[in-house]
C-alpha positions in Angstrom: 85.6 117.0 61.8 88.5 114.6 62.0 92.1 115.1 60.8 93.2 111.9 59.1 96.5 113.1 57.8 99.0 110.2 57.5 101.4 110.1 60.4 99.0 111.8 62.8 99.3 110.3 66.2 95.6 110.1 66.7 92.6 111.7 65.0 92.1 115.3 65.8 88.6 116.5 66.5 87.4 119.9 65.5 85.3 121.1 68.3 81.9 122.4 67.4 82.3 125.0 70.1 85.4 126.4 68.4 83.6 126.6 65.2 80.5 128.2 66.6 82.4 130.8 68.6 84.7 131.7 65.6 81.6 132.2 63.4 80.2 134.9 65.8 77.1 132.9 66.6 75.1 134.5 69.3 74.1 131.9 72.0 71.0 133.8 73.1 67.8 131.9 72.5 69.5 128.5 73.1 68.5 127.7 76.7 66.6 124.4 77.2 63.2 125.6 78.4 61.2 123.6 80.9 59.1 124.6 83.9 60.7 121.9 86.1 64.1 120.4 86.4 65.1 117.5 88.6 68.9 117.3 89.3 70.0 113.9 90.7 73.4 112.7 91.7 74.5 109.9 89.3 77.9 108.2 89.8 80.6 108.5 87.1 81.5 107.4 84.5 78.6 108.6 82.2 78.2 106.9 78.8 76.4 108.4 75.9 73.0 107.1 77.2 73.4 108.0 80.9 70.4 106.0 81.9 71.9 102.8 80.4 75.0 103.0 82.7 75.9 100.0 84.9 76.0 102.2 88.0 72.7 104.0 87.4 70.0 103.1 90.0 67.8 100.2 89.1 64.5 101.3 87.7 65.5 104.9 86.9 65.5 104.5 83.2 62.1 103.0 83.2 60.7 105.7 85.5 62.1 108.6 83.3 60.6 107.1 80.1 57.3 106.5 82.0 57.1 110.1 83.2 57.8 111.5 79.7 55.0 109.4 78.3 52.4 109.9 81.1 52.8 113.5 82.3 51.5 116.4 80.2 54.4 118.6 81.3 57.3 116.3 82.1 60.3 117.5 83.9 63.8 117.7 82.5 66.3 115.5 84.3 70.0 116.4 84.6 72.5 114.2 86.3 75.1 115.8 88.6 78.3 114.1 89.7 78.9 113.3 93.4 81.3 115.8 95.0 83.6 115.1 97.9 82.6 118.3 99.6 78.8 118.3 98.8 77.9 114.7 98.9 76.8 112.5 101.8 78.0 108.8 101.9 75.1 106.4 101.3 72.7 109.2 100.2 71.6 110.6 96.9 71.0 114.4 96.5 68.0 115.4 94.4 67.4 119.1 93.6 63.9 120.0 92.4 63.6 123.3 90.5 60.1 124.5 89.7 58.5 127.5 88.1 55.5 129.0 89.8 52.3 130.2 88.2 53.8 133.4 86.7 55.1 133.2 83.1 58.7 133.6 84.2 60.4 134.1 87.5 63.4 132.5 89.3 62.8 128.9 89.9 62.0 127.6 93.4 64.5 125.1 94.7 63.7 122.2 97.0 66.5 119.8 97.9 66.4 116.3 99.2 68.9 113.7 100.6 67.5 110.3 99.9 69.0 106.9 101.0 70.5 105.5 97.8 68.0 102.6 97.7 65.1 105.1 97.9 66.3 107.6 95.2 64.1 106.3 92.4 61.1 106.1 94.7 61.6 109.7 95.8 61.7 110.8 92.1 58.4 108.9 91.6 56.8 110.7 94.6 58.0 114.1 93.3 56.4 113.4 90.0 53.1 111.8 91.1 52.6 112.5 94.9 54.4 115.8 95.7 52.6 116.2 99.1 53.7 112.7 100.3 55.0 112.9 103.9 58.2 111.1 103.0 59.3 114.0 100.9 58.9 116.4 103.9 61.1 114.1 106.0 63.9 114.2 103.5 63.7 117.8 102.4 66.6 120.1 103.4 66.4 123.8 104.4 67.0 126.0 101.5 67.8 129.8 101.6 67.0 130.2 97.9 70.2 132.4 97.9 72.9 129.7 97.5 73.7 129.4 93.8 74.3 126.2 91.9 76.3 126.2 88.6 75.9 122.9 86.7 78.6 122.7 84.0 78.3 120.1 81.2 81.4 117.8 81.2 79.6 115.0 79.3 82.3 114.1 76.9 80.5 110.9 75.7 77.9 113.1 74.1 80.3 115.6 72.6 84.1 115.9 72.9 83.9 119.7 73.5 82.1 119.2 76.8 85.1 117.2 78.1 87.9 119.2 76.3 86.5 122.6 77.1 83.9 122.0 79.8 86.0 120.0 82.2 88.9 122.5 82.7 86.3 125.3 83.2 84.5 123.2 85.8 87.7 122.6 87.7 88.6 126.3 87.8 85.1 127.4 88.6 84.8 124.7 91.3 87.9 126.1 93.1 86.7 129.7 92.8 83.2 128.7 94.2 84.7 127.9 97.6 85.4 131.6 98.2 82.2 133.0 96.7 79.6 135.2 98.4 76.7 134.3 98.3 77.6 130.7 98.9 78.0 128.9 95.5 78.3 125.2 94.5 79.6 124.0 91.2 78.7 120.6 89.8 79.7 118.4 86.9 76.6 117.6 85.0 75.3 115.6 82.1 74.2 116.9 78.7 71.5 119.5 78.6 71.9 120.7 74.9 73.9 123.4 73.3 77.3 121.7 73.4 78.4 123.9 70.6 78.4 126.7 73.2 80.8 124.8 75.5 81.9 125.4 78.1 78.2 125.8 79.1 76.4 126.1 82.4 73.0 126.1 84.0 72.7 128.5 87.0 70.1 127.7 89.6 67.8 128.7 91.1 67.6 131.5 88.6 67.4 129.0 85.7 69.7 130.9 83.3 72.1 129.4 80.9 75.6 130.6 80.1 78.0 129.6 77.3 81.5 130.1 75.8 82.7 130.2 79.4 86.3 131.5 79.7 88.7 131.7 82.7 88.9 135.4 82.5 85.1 136.0 82.9 84.3 133.5 85.6 84.8 135.9 88.5 82.4 138.4 87.0 79.9 135.6 86.5 80.2 134.2 90.0 80.4 137.5 91.9 78.2 139.5 89.5 80.7 142.2 89.2 80.7 144.7 86.3 77.6 144.8 84.1 75.7 142.0 82.3 76.6 143.7 79.0 80.1 142.5 79.6 78.9 138.9 79.7 76.3 139.4 76.9 78.2 137.1 74.5 78.1 134.4 77.1 74.3 134.5 77.9 72.3 131.6 76.3 68.9 132.7 77.8 66.4 132.1 80.6 65.0 128.6 80.8 61.7 130.0 82.1 60.9 131.4 78.6 59.8 128.7 76.1 60.3 130.5 72.8 63.8 131.3 71.5 62.8 134.8 70.3 61.5 135.5 73.8 64.8 134.5 75.2 66.6 136.9 72.8 64.4 139.7 73.9 64.9 139.1 77.5 68.6 139.0 76.9 68.5 142.6 75.7 66.5 143.6 78.8 69.0 142.0 81.1 71.8 143.7 79.1 70.1 147.1 79.5 68.7 146.9 83.0 71.7 145.3 84.9 71.8 142.5 87.4 68.9 143.8 89.4 66.7 142.6 86.5 67.2 139.1 88.0 64.6 140.2 90.7 61.9 140.7 88.1 59.0 138.4 87.4 57.6 138.4 83.8 53.9 138.3 83.9 53.0 138.3 80.2 54.6 138.5 76.7 52.5 139.6 73.8 53.1 140.6 70.2 53.6 138.8 66.9 57.2 137.8 66.0 58.4 135.3 63.5 61.8 133.8 62.8 61.6 135.1 59.2 60.3 138.7 59.8 61.0 139.4 63.4 58.7 141.8 65.1 58.1 143.5 68.5 57.4 141.8 71.8 55.7 143.6 74.8 57.1 142.2 78.0 55.0 142.9 81.1 56.8 142.5 84.4 56.8 143.1 88.2 59.9 144.3 90.1 60.3 145.3 93.8 61.9 148.6 92.9 59.6 149.5 90.0 56.2 147.9 90.7 54.6 147.0 87.3 56.1 147.9 83.9 56.1 147.0 80.3 58.9 146.9 77.8 58.7 146.8 74.0 61.6 144.9 72.4 62.1 145.0 68.6 63.7 141.9 67.1 65.2 141.9 63.6 66.7 139.0 61.7 70.3 139.7 60.6 71.0 136.7 58.5 72.8 133.4 59.3 76.3 132.1 60.2 77.8 128.8 59.4 78.3 126.6 62.4 78.5 123.0 63.5 75.9 121.2 65.7 78.3 118.7 67.2 82.0 117.7 67.0 81.3 114.3 65.5 79.9 115.6 62.2 81.7 118.0 59.9 78.4 119.2 58.3 77.9 122.9 58.6 74.5 124.3 59.3 73.0 127.8 58.9 72.2 129.4 62.3 69.7 132.3 62.1 70.9 135.4 63.9 69.0 138.4 65.3 69.4 141.8 66.8 67.2 143.1 69.6 66.7 146.7 70.8 64.6 148.3 73.5 61.9 150.3 71.6 60.1 151.8 74.6 59.6 151.3 78.3 56.7 152.1 80.5 57.0 153.8 83.1 59.7 155.9 81.6 63.1 154.9 83.0 61.9 151.6 84.4 64.9 149.8 83.1 67.3 152.1 85.0 67.1 149.6 87.9 70.8 148.9 88.8 71.9 152.6 89.0 69.5 153.7 91.6 67.6 156.1 89.3 64.2 154.4 89.8 
């Protein structure tokens, strides 16, 4: 939406994230779900079509399109900007995040430093020959504890990711140097949901956050307080392919607390529809509980008017839902974080 009032110095863009947040739109259910992500360092600046940029490695665009055509479950690629403290001269960092065989658990992260002229070939090997010895040579040790926050600052796709996302990136990047466990914060390319800017992907968990604000970053980085305090910022878990599953899981995290992050979801059953809602049974394993099952009731609550992007003033109706824990087995299995299990 652009202000063209005579005398205006330059057009004023109404940010879709401002409209979305003002509408009360719940970001839960909006995580980009895929069982594998490949994050690759790509030099700035990024144009709208990142892969068409002049500084993008030769052959990368063709490889990405080839993989999306040939592989039954292609990965999602996200570009990350080189960082003076994280990057290595002459090398390209590639972070490979993969789900295991369970329905949903934290992603496993493998990290590689490839010579710049080998980066595209390493991506090819990761896609087609994952046991190739060259990968083992370039793989870095990984404690699976260090956290990566990728914050979208891709303003060429939507203005809000530069206007809102970049300042949050700068602040969070400075805070990360003092974080425990170790935390890295990256600028990244578009991964959907810019109307929830500032928005971030957290790895290796694979969880998405939105509407990031300066006064809540410490709670997110250090996991202080309770998840319910960040509920309005939680977009969902990328491990879950269905938006209504993500909404149900958001209520479980909200109820169980941070230790729910150690859970593995083994099955989700039940019939739910966008129009009627329904109840989902979530089966899980957890080190403190063993096996358990949670019933989550989902109810449609209407729609809100929002904008999909900052370049189009068209308003859309975004369906909204409420979720509540209907039952848990064994009794009290969601009292994970307070030590009562």
